[in-house]
C-alpha atoms as one frame of an Amber mdcrd trajectory, in Angstrom:
protein
  28.457 -45.760 -62.700  24.981 -45.969 -64.067  24.137 -43.497 -66.720  21.394
 -42.392 -65.245  23.317 -40.499 -62.627  25.067 -38.400 -64.632  24.330 -35.870
 -66.964  23.758 -36.338 -70.977  27.120 -35.905 -72.685  24.854 -33.964 -75.786
  21.226 -32.701 -76.473  20.652 -36.069 -78.589  20.743 -38.340 -75.485  18.288
 -36.014 -73.609  15.601 -38.330 -75.059  16.773 -41.116 -73.515  16.301 -39.613
 -70.084  12.989 -39.843 -70.530  12.253 -43.470 -69.703  13.651 -43.306 -65.574
  11.737 -40.141 -65.346   8.293 -42.318 -66.333   9.553 -44.654 -63.909  10.096
 -42.314 -61.224   6.217 -41.027 -61.756   4.297 -44.148 -61.722   6.477 -44.791
 -58.558   5.230 -41.437 -57.162   1.670 -42.799 -58.248   1.579 -45.889 -55.565
   2.092 -43.396 -52.812  -0.623 -43.031 -50.484  -2.004 -39.286 -50.134  -4.541
 -40.141 -47.462  -1.950 -41.082 -44.977  -2.011 -40.161 -41.525   0.050 -36.799
 -40.734   3.819 -37.306 -38.959   3.710 -37.257 -35.068   6.637 -37.181 -33.205
   7.097 -39.715 -30.279   9.790 -39.615 -27.907   9.253 -43.056 -26.832   8.822
 -44.506 -30.172  11.598 -46.925 -31.296  14.427 -45.791 -33.377  12.956 -45.661
 -37.120  15.061 -48.214 -39.297  14.331 -47.522 -43.787  13.020 -51.206 -45.458
  15.880 -50.633 -47.614  18.379 -51.019 -44.545  16.870 -54.325 -43.543  19.224
 -57.203 -43.549  18.357 -60.611 -45.296  15.293 -61.522 -46.291  11.885 -60.201
 -45.139   9.931 -62.359 -42.910   7.250 -64.574 -43.319   3.569 -63.081 -42.702
   2.459 -66.070 -41.261   5.221 -67.108 -39.081   4.507 -67.792 -35.332   6.993
 -65.623 -33.738   6.256 -62.130 -32.077   5.860 -59.038 -34.389   8.088 -56.400
 -34.241   7.652 -52.553 -35.209   9.943 -52.690 -37.673   8.787 -55.420 -39.796
   8.157 -55.269 -43.891   4.925 -56.933 -43.530   3.520 -53.829 -41.202   5.091
 -51.287 -43.503   3.474 -52.506 -46.321  -0.094 -53.368 -45.732  -0.446 -50.904
 -42.970  -1.531 -47.334 -43.384   1.729 -44.953 -42.947   3.286 -44.863 -39.225
   3.741 -42.556 -36.830   7.515 -42.216 -36.286   7.819 -45.942 -37.191   4.743
 -47.749 -34.902   1.903 -48.925 -36.564  -1.638 -47.665 -35.686  -2.328 -50.377
 -33.349   0.631 -49.109 -30.793  -0.269 -45.733 -31.401  -3.693 -46.184 -29.040
  -0.979 -47.366 -26.308  -1.395 -45.432 -23.068   1.655 -44.010 -21.177   1.822
 -46.789 -18.789   2.045 -49.706 -21.452   4.681 -47.434 -23.314   6.654 -47.537
 -19.934   6.447 -51.382 -19.702   8.824 -53.753 -21.840   7.209 -54.193 -24.953
   7.403 -57.483 -27.676  10.419 -55.981 -29.339  13.585 -58.599 -29.405  16.371
 -57.631 -26.274  18.546 -56.288 -29.269  16.607 -53.268 -29.538  16.652 -53.232
 -33.566  18.349 -54.726 -36.474  21.431 -53.271 -35.577  20.818 -54.452 -31.797
  21.387 -50.799 -30.519  17.755 -49.877 -29.169  19.172 -49.422 -25.345  20.782
 -45.966 -26.765  17.704 -43.950 -27.381  16.239 -45.129 -24.087  19.755 -44.080
 -22.529  20.038 -40.588 -24.144  16.938 -40.008 -22.495  17.273 -40.820 -18.758
  20.602 -38.585 -19.270  18.496 -35.854 -20.461  15.474 -36.532 -17.224  18.775
 -36.765 -15.210  20.163 -33.247 -15.897  16.916 -31.722 -15.814  16.019 -32.815
 -12.256  15.751 -30.356  -9.630  16.743 -30.833  -6.354  13.861 -30.974  -3.750
  14.067 -28.729  -0.868  14.726 -30.169   2.412  12.673 -28.451   4.868  13.949
 -28.819   8.972  11.125 -28.812  11.328  10.762 -25.350  13.208  12.858 -25.236
  16.673  10.467 -25.342  19.719  12.198 -21.498  20.438  11.608 -20.413  17.544
   9.664 -16.965  17.633   5.862 -17.306  17.437   5.013 -13.522  16.430   4.117
 -12.411  13.138   6.622 -10.480  11.313   4.876  -7.628   9.044   6.704  -5.096
   6.923   5.558  -1.704   6.980   6.728   0.608   4.380   6.476   4.941   5.382
   5.762   6.916   1.789   4.415  10.223   1.442   5.790  13.885   0.167   9.216
  14.997   0.802   9.374  16.800   4.593   5.820  15.136   5.457   7.572  13.473
   8.659   8.035   9.773   7.442  11.353   9.425   9.186  10.251  11.658  12.228
   7.397   9.568  12.834   9.352   6.362  12.548  11.751   7.673  15.004   9.171
   8.530  17.376   8.210   4.863  17.032  11.194   3.535  17.971  11.432   5.743
  21.126   7.915   4.489  22.107   8.789   0.878  21.758  11.860   1.321  23.799
  14.347   0.740  20.317  15.795   3.416  21.134  16.759   4.887  24.633  16.559
   8.603  26.069  20.166   9.009  26.341  20.622   8.197  22.649  17.827  10.416
  21.896  19.478  13.416  23.356  22.575  12.763  21.826  21.146  13.122  18.570
  19.519  16.717  19.868  22.309  18.264  20.808  24.530  17.462  17.531  20.698
  18.626  15.552  21.284  21.830  17.865  24.712  22.198  16.255  23.393  21.996
  12.854  20.609  23.924  12.963  17.980  21.187  12.875  16.747  20.715  16.639
  13.819  19.707  15.244  14.634  16.576  13.265  16.618  14.886  15.686  14.055
  12.226  15.999  14.640  11.383  12.615  17.958  10.683  12.711  17.375   7.402
  14.537  16.744   5.997  10.702  18.627   8.974   8.850  22.247   7.273   9.947
  24.077   8.549   6.782  26.615  11.743   7.220  25.099  12.680   4.001  20.912
  12.378   5.071  21.539  14.255   8.458  23.606  17.245   6.310  21.058  17.540
   3.830  17.811  16.600   5.950  16.212  14.323   3.371  16.514  10.362   3.207
  18.510   8.967   0.216  18.463   4.930   1.098  15.428   3.007   2.390  16.057
   3.287   6.357  15.368  -0.114   8.486  14.260  -0.478  12.272  11.943  -2.763
  14.027  10.218  -2.413  17.094   7.257  -5.263  18.480   4.330  -5.388  20.040
   2.475  -7.979  21.970   1.405  -9.866  19.034   3.579  -8.724  16.232   7.060
  -8.144  14.920   7.493  -5.132  12.570  10.309  -4.055  10.087  10.050  -0.240
   9.474  10.279   0.729   5.457  11.888   4.352   5.593  11.360   5.118   2.255
  12.788   8.809   0.570  10.623  11.223  -0.325  12.271  13.117  -3.107  11.721
  12.729  -6.482  15.144  12.264  -7.241  15.242   9.035  -5.348  11.933   7.036
  -6.715  13.774   4.328  -7.690  14.936   3.137  -3.766  11.229   4.222  -2.729
  10.008   1.201  -5.234  12.780  -1.044  -3.443  11.167  -0.584  -0.255   7.844
  -0.919  -1.344   8.147  -4.219  -3.233   8.868  -5.918   0.370   6.472  -4.095
   1.956   2.916  -5.649   3.507   1.448  -2.460   4.740   1.990   1.224   3.631
   1.599   3.953   5.833   0.984   7.171   3.709   2.032  10.363   5.652   0.485
  13.655   5.188   1.515  16.813   6.214  -1.746  19.129   7.335   0.142  21.790
   7.718  -0.958  25.043   5.384   0.540  25.023   2.018   2.556  21.744   2.523
  -0.402  19.515   2.067  -1.301  21.039  -1.413   2.126  21.134  -2.515   2.590
  17.143  -2.070  -1.156  16.574  -3.164  -0.571  18.700  -6.554   0.739  16.795
  -9.640   4.217  17.471  -9.135   4.170  16.463  -5.722   5.195  12.744  -4.499
   1.906  12.317  -2.437   0.137  11.069  -5.728   3.388   9.126  -7.297   3.638
   7.337  -3.750   0.503   5.764  -3.642   0.426   4.780  -7.014   3.754   3.064
  -7.063   2.348   1.435  -3.535  -0.240  -0.180  -5.215   1.342  -1.364  -8.414
   4.391  -2.735  -5.796   1.264  -4.816  -4.402   0.520  -3.419  -1.445  -3.281
  -4.171  -0.458  -3.794  -1.907   2.451  -2.669   1.748   3.561  -2.955   3.841
   6.375  -3.053   7.572   5.717  -1.444   9.354   8.581  -2.777  13.040   8.669
   0.890  14.439  10.484   1.949  17.765  11.846  -1.773  18.220  13.520  -0.082
  19.932  16.338   1.082  22.720  13.975  -0.138  26.497  14.607  -2.112  26.458
  11.488  -3.560  23.526  12.064  -4.180  23.173  15.932  -6.010  19.448  15.840
  -8.781  21.168  13.519 -11.728  18.607  12.517 -12.125  20.884   9.672  -8.236
  20.566   8.121  -8.579  16.983   8.710 -11.622  16.213   6.921 -10.217  18.454
   4.224  -7.183  16.614   3.558  -9.502  13.514   3.781 -12.110  14.486   1.586
  -9.222  15.633  -1.553  -7.633  11.989  -1.029 -10.097   9.357  -1.012 -11.150
  10.023  -4.994  -7.752   9.851  -5.837  -7.393   6.450  -3.952  -9.794   5.184
  -4.742  -9.053   5.793  -8.438  -5.774   4.390  -7.654  -7.496   0.654  -6.601
  -7.674   1.112  -2.943 -10.960   0.171  -1.775 -12.062   3.262   0.739 -14.154
   0.776   3.051 -11.761  -1.891   3.449  -8.188  -0.845   2.358  -7.835   2.192
   3.357  -7.883   3.848   7.084  -7.406   7.337   8.178  -5.601   8.715  11.580
  -4.334  11.972  12.374  -1.216  12.663  14.613   2.206  14.548  15.758   5.392
  12.615  14.799   7.154  15.371  16.637   5.086  14.843  19.824   4.246  11.317
  19.596   0.377  12.324  20.025  -2.225   9.407  19.096   0.782   7.251  17.999
   0.904   4.727  21.277  -1.268   6.533  23.590  -4.869   9.022  22.777  -4.360
  12.363  22.603  -6.121  14.383  25.038  -5.637  17.454  22.149  -7.834  15.335
  19.746 -11.255  14.463  21.193 -13.091  14.000  17.930 -11.101  10.605  16.921
 -12.298   7.999  18.700 -10.338   5.223  16.670  -6.960   3.392  18.148  -3.985
   5.318  17.654  -1.411   4.196  15.319   0.546   1.486  17.273  -2.579  -0.578
  18.564  -4.168  -0.412  15.423  -1.246  -2.092  13.652  -1.538  -4.227  16.422
  -5.086  -5.475  16.159  -4.661  -5.703  12.428  -5.724  -9.056  10.845  -2.870
 -11.927   9.960  -1.920 -11.968   6.530  -2.321 -14.337   4.356   1.302 -16.439
   3.811   1.533 -20.099   2.545   4.162 -21.079   5.207   3.860 -24.777   3.748
   4.069 -23.388  -0.167   7.169 -23.811  -2.106  10.345 -21.076  -1.255  10.192
 -17.923  -3.300  12.344 -15.103  -2.151  12.535 -12.671  -4.590  16.072 -11.235
  -4.322  16.435  -7.480  -4.327  20.131  -6.934  -3.181  23.411  -8.815  -3.059
  26.764  -8.259  -1.216  30.097  -9.961  -0.275  30.660 -11.117   3.429  32.358
 -14.228   3.939  30.313 -15.707   0.770  27.560 -14.136  -0.841  24.571 -12.649
   0.753  21.333 -11.784  -0.507  18.542  -9.948   0.823  14.998 -10.383   0.338
  11.397 -11.025   1.200  10.456 -14.411   1.529   7.083 -14.634  -0.032   5.992
 -18.086   0.759   7.663 -21.149   1.904   9.990 -21.320   4.739  14.057 -21.424
   4.575  16.492 -23.223   7.225  19.984 -23.929   7.364  21.772 -26.645   5.079
  18.492 -26.104   2.957  19.342 -26.837  -0.777  17.670 -24.475  -3.289  17.420
 -23.518  -6.728  18.058 -20.018  -8.017  16.357 -19.160 -11.077  16.543 -18.509
 -13.824  20.047 -20.645 -14.562  18.685 -22.954 -12.299  21.789 -23.332  -9.801
  21.801 -25.244  -6.898  22.406 -22.874  -3.475  23.108 -24.007   0.127  21.677
 -22.137   2.736  24.567 -21.604   5.433  23.091 -18.376   7.561  19.961 -16.770
   7.947  18.919 -13.418   9.508  16.546 -10.597   9.756  18.020  -7.593  10.372
  20.207  -8.294  13.625  18.244 -11.331  14.487  20.220 -14.894  13.659  17.969
 -18.128  13.312  18.076 -21.483  11.832  14.402 -21.646  10.273  12.826 -18.530
   8.905   8.974 -18.693   7.439
């Protein structure tokens, strides 16, 4: 063993160590402090230090091809980046992919292909399968699908309006409503029978309050609508947020009855909070239904209608809605169905369209059906496999389609599709 590699046995031998120290200092002075900084390059060949080079160095005057790891290049050219010379760093990405001038062995050890193989394996692992979109069948539904969420303070009449719309559009027959009316009278809730079309849970019927987001469907001549009946009680605000996040259009239901409007619009009421949460959830358009206009305290009064409107507009503008483009006001009565499908005779001062024709006349939504599939998952449950619920924001989904579930990049296959009670092969 060399004496320079061991510690001195005594203090007298310490002076003899100064000679190797001087040699190290002289070696460091030969380093180039102005060398180019090291920049990693994943496409560079494997770096081999010069002291691992086997055999005598090649002659600079040889006619053979230059190799990246040649000793002459390391001595005469400025320090290289990741084992490449300065000329090689200026190559384009296309030139790097082509076979270079290096030897077939790849390097002095003959294992130059291992780095490329490892890169190919990493790329194969990161590959995401492209979704295979099947062409839409000729009998696919042509109507635009619009999600409408009903929001507002508790007891404003959201579920009653939803049940009345289902009856007016033929989704609930008269016999079923008569059954609901008899059952409601037995519980002294005869004015709530229309809301039972959406509040199907026994707990909701007993308490008279919507707990879960109710779902129903109705169609017009041009569109297919999904009703999302959000709960109005402050204890169920998280459920309301789940319904608003799936909506394309929000309907803010306001009670015009004396005292109820003021209670809902105060800071403790849910009118303010629901409007703000709907805007935060991405709802851009808002229809304000001034409900209970047939109440004896209102009696279709224009003054009461304008009073509610004047108080709501500044707040909705402060939330972020544009009063000229995003907000539309209309009076109605959910219990009698006035101004929902047909114009109300007792409301001659209102010259606009009723509620359902107004929904049908709205312009089409901007949907990118040709874009990538984006389906935020709202809920899931187990039923002959995993069933997920969500709103298709863009793209189209078909049976046997391969999709990727984020963020774990798990590949899944679509076995069946449905929108409510509708089963289809393609949804967009």
